[in-house]
C-alpha positions in Angstrom: 0.0 11.4 -6.1 3.0 13.8 -6.1 5.8 12.9 -8.4 9.3 12.6 -7.0 12.2 14.7 -8.3 14.6 12.9 -10.5 17.0 10.9 -8.4 15.0 11.3 -5.2 14.3 8.1 -3.4 11.2 7.8 -1.3 11.9 6.9 2.4 8.8 4.6 2.7 9.1 1.8 0.1 6.4 -0.5 -1.1 7.1 -4.2 -0.8 8.1 -4.3 -4.5 10.3 -1.3 -4.2 12.0 -2.6 -1.1 12.6 -5.9 -2.8 14.2 -4.2 -5.8 16.2 -1.8 -3.5 17.7 -4.9 -1.7 18.5 -6.5 -5.1 16.1 -9.4 -4.6 14.8 -10.7 -7.9 11.3 -11.5 -6.4 9.2 -10.2 -3.6 9.1 -13.8 -2.3 12.9 -13.6 -1.9 12.5 -10.3 -0.1 9.8 -11.9 2.2 12.3 -14.6 3.0 14.8 -11.9 4.0 12.2 -10.4 6.3 11.4 -13.8 7.9 15.1 -14.5 8.4 15.5 -11.0 10.0 18.0 -9.9 7.4 15.9 -6.8 6.9 13.2 -5.4 9.2 9.5 -5.8 8.6 7.2 -3.1 7.3 6.9 -0.1 9.6 4.2 -0.7 12.2 0.7 0.1 11.0 1.8 0.4 7.3 2.7 -1.6 4.3 5.9 0.4 3.8 9.5 -0.4 4.5 11.8 2.3 5.8 14.7 2.7 3.4 17.1 3.9 6.1 16.2 0.9 8.4 17.0 -1.4 5.5 20.3 0.3 5.0 21.2 0.1 8.6 20.3 -3.7 8.8 22.4 -4.4 5.7 25.3 -2.2 6.9 25.3 -4.2 10.2 25.1 -7.5 8.3 27.9 -6.7 5.9 30.1 -5.4 8.7 30.0 -1.8 7.7 28.3 -0.9 11.0 29.7 -2.6 14.1 27.0 -3.8 16.5 28.4 -1.6 19.4 28.4 1.4 17.1 24.9 0.7 15.9 23.4 1.2 19.4 20.4 -1.0 20.0 19.4 -3.9 17.8 16.3 -3.7 15.6 14.6 -6.1 18.0 15.4 -3.9 21.0 14.1 -0.9 19.1 10.9 -2.7 18.0 10.2 -3.9 21.5 10.4 -0.4 22.8 8.1 0.9 20.0 5.5 -1.9 20.1 1.9 -0.9 20.4 
């Protein structure tokens, strides 16, 4: 596996990395966030979470990104990109 440069964050995060990135103390807590739609699920066909999608979801939730400025919701995007 290729090593990342110091300070370089991967875009596709494992479940454990995504949990830590979100500040969840356990992966079970992160799973609860996914179930509650606080953060999106893993990218379709993978076991990886998109770091930018997590950022966007948390920005919207915290009020940093107004819904109208965000464009479509994650659910709308997911419906358009479903298999």
